[in-house]
C-alpha positions as semicolon CSV with decimal commas, in nm:
position;residue;x (nm);y (nm);z (nm)
1;X;13,143;22,223;11,980
2;X;12,941;22,015;11,738
3;X;12,599;21,901;11,860
4;X;12,652;21,531;11,777
5;X;12,941;21,293;11,714
6;X;12,990;20,920;11,656
7;X;13,278;20,685;11,730
8;X;13,313;20,311;11,682
9;X;13,434;20,077;11,954
10;X;13,500;19,705;11,934
11;X;13,409;19,519;12,255
12;X;13,726;19,364;12,398
13;X;13,730;19,034;12,583
14;X;13,844;19,204;12,906
15;X;13,529;19,421;12,896
16;X;13,291;19,127;12,912
17;X;13,148;18,936;13,206
18;X;13,129;18,560;13,260
19;X;12,827;18,540;13,030
20;X;13,020;18,701;12,743
21;X;12,822;19,025;12,767
22;X;12,968;19,373;12,776
23;X;12,985;19,449;13,149
24;X;12,748;19,732;13,245
25;X;13,023;19,953;13,389
26;X;13,192;19,978;13,050
27;X;12,901;20,165;12,897
28;X;12,994;20,461;13,118
29;X;13,354;20,434;12,996
30;X;13,228;20,434;12,636
31;X;13,022;20,746;12,711
32;X;13,338;20,920;12,830
33;X;13,518;20,814;12,512
34;X;13,235;20,965;12,308
35;X;13,247;21,295;12,497
36;X;13,623;21,317;12,472
37;X;13,632;21,251;12,099
38;X;13,343;21,489;12,036
39;X;13,541;21,766;12,200
40;X;13,862;21,668;12,021
41;X;13,679;21,677;11,686
42;X;13,594;22,039;11,765
43;X;13,963;22,123;11,792
44;X;14,018;22,129;12,168
45;X;14,098;21,857;12,420
46;X;13,993;21,794;12,779
47;X;14,357;21,843;12,871
48;X;14,358;22,196;12,725
49;X;14,036;22,280;12,911
50;X;14,179;22,147;13,238
51;X;14,508;22,331;13,181
52;X;14,306;22,653;13,153
53;X;14,172;22,592;13,507
54;X;13,828;22,456;13,410
55;X;13,761;22,106;13,545
56;X;13,457;21,918;13,417
57;X;13,319;21,676;13,675
58;X;13,036;21,426;13,641
59;X;12,747;21,519;13,870
60;X;12,498;21,274;13,722
61;X;12,517;20,972;13,492
62;X;12,273;20,701;13,393
63;X;12,216;20,425;13,141
64;X;11,913;20,227;13,026
65;X;11,995;19,886;12,878
66;X;11,775;19,755;12,598
67;X;11,975;19,471;12,440
68;X;12,312;19,314;12,527
69;X;12,641;19,375;12,351
70;X;12,887;19,086;12,316
71;X;13,258;19,027;12,284
72;X;13,392;19,144;11,945
73;X;13,079;19,345;11,856
74;X;13,153;19,663;11,666
75;X;12,951;19,935;11,836
76;X;12,868;20,291;11,743
77;X;12,861;20,539;12,031
78;X;12,656;20,845;11,938
79;X;12,709;21,143;12,168
80;X;12,481;21,445;12,154
81;X;12,493;21,772;12,345
82;X;12,141;21,799;12,484
83;X;12,174;22,116;12,690
84;X;12,432;22,375;12,794
85;X;12,386;22,615;13,084
86;X;12,623;22,864;13,241
87;X;12,801;22,589;13,441
88;X;12,672;22,253;13,308
89;X;12,667;22,041;12,993
90;X;12,417;21,758;12,949
91;X;12,504;21,484;12,701
92;X;12,284;21,205;12,567
93;X;12,427;20,881;12,435
94;X;12,314;20,596;12,216
95;X;12,500;20,267;12,185
96;X;12,417;20,092;11,858
97;X;12,515;19,770;11,683
98;X;12,445;19,778;11,310
99;X;12,179;20,043;11,369
100;X;12,005;19,858;11,653
101;X;11,979;20,054;11,977
102;X;12,140;19,856;12,262
103;X;12,153;20,122;12,532
104;X;12,094;20,490;12,588
105;X;12,223;20,715;12,858
106;X;12,289;21,064;12,978
107;X;12,542;21,254;13,182
108;X;12,568;21,598;13,334
109;X;12,906;21,767;13,367
110;X;12,960;22,067;13,592
111;X;13,249;22,308;13,561
112;X;13,454;22,366;13,877
113;X;13,782;22,533;13,962
114;X;14,083;22,354;14,111
115;X;13,934;22,390;14,461
116;X;13,609;22,225;14,351
117;X;13,401;22,544;14,349
118;X;13,147;22,585;14,068
119;X;13,253;22,825;13,795
120;X;13,125;22,928;13,453
121;X;13,204;22,705;13,159
122;X;13,475;22,851;12,939
123;X;13,310;23,054;12,661
124;X;13,445;22,809;12,406
125;X;13,208;22,542;12,543
126;X;12,913;22,776;12,587
127;X;12,912;22,917;12,238
128;X;12,910;22,583;12,054
129;X;13,173;22,706;11,810
130;X;13,309;22,419;11,601
131;X;13,591;22,573;11,396
132;X;13,955;22,469;11,414
133;X;14,065;22,776;11,611
134;X;13,912;22,652;11,937
135;X;14,238;22,556;12,104
136;X;14,397;22,895;12,033
137;X;14,093;23,085;12,154
138;X;14,078;22,873;12,471
139;X;14,438;22,974;12,548
140;X;14,343;23,341;12,502
141;X;14,049;23,325;12,744
């Protein structure tokens, strides 16, 4: 998996509050979008990981708000893999508008089995391999 990835998101009207600001809960949704697309860019999807019996659950998430985002803003969500252990992945996020930092956050995912017991991350996520054969190798593991 690549160490960093960016996506763009346009703030929709339904995502704003009465003041016209991006509602705080949506930053966490944007973080998830960043993680998902980062993984997809590496050639494997969350669905494929889950189908292999590895569920990635959020055990910690946080966000620090610096400046507001508004309806119709075009935002860049930068997702970075900060740390990978045997069972966890820590991501850092930056939300930017035209290069200006609006918010930054972090999340920790833990790998569990279908019964919710901790298990090792699939090797595909531990080795940081970014080539297009990820999905096939995940199926082989």
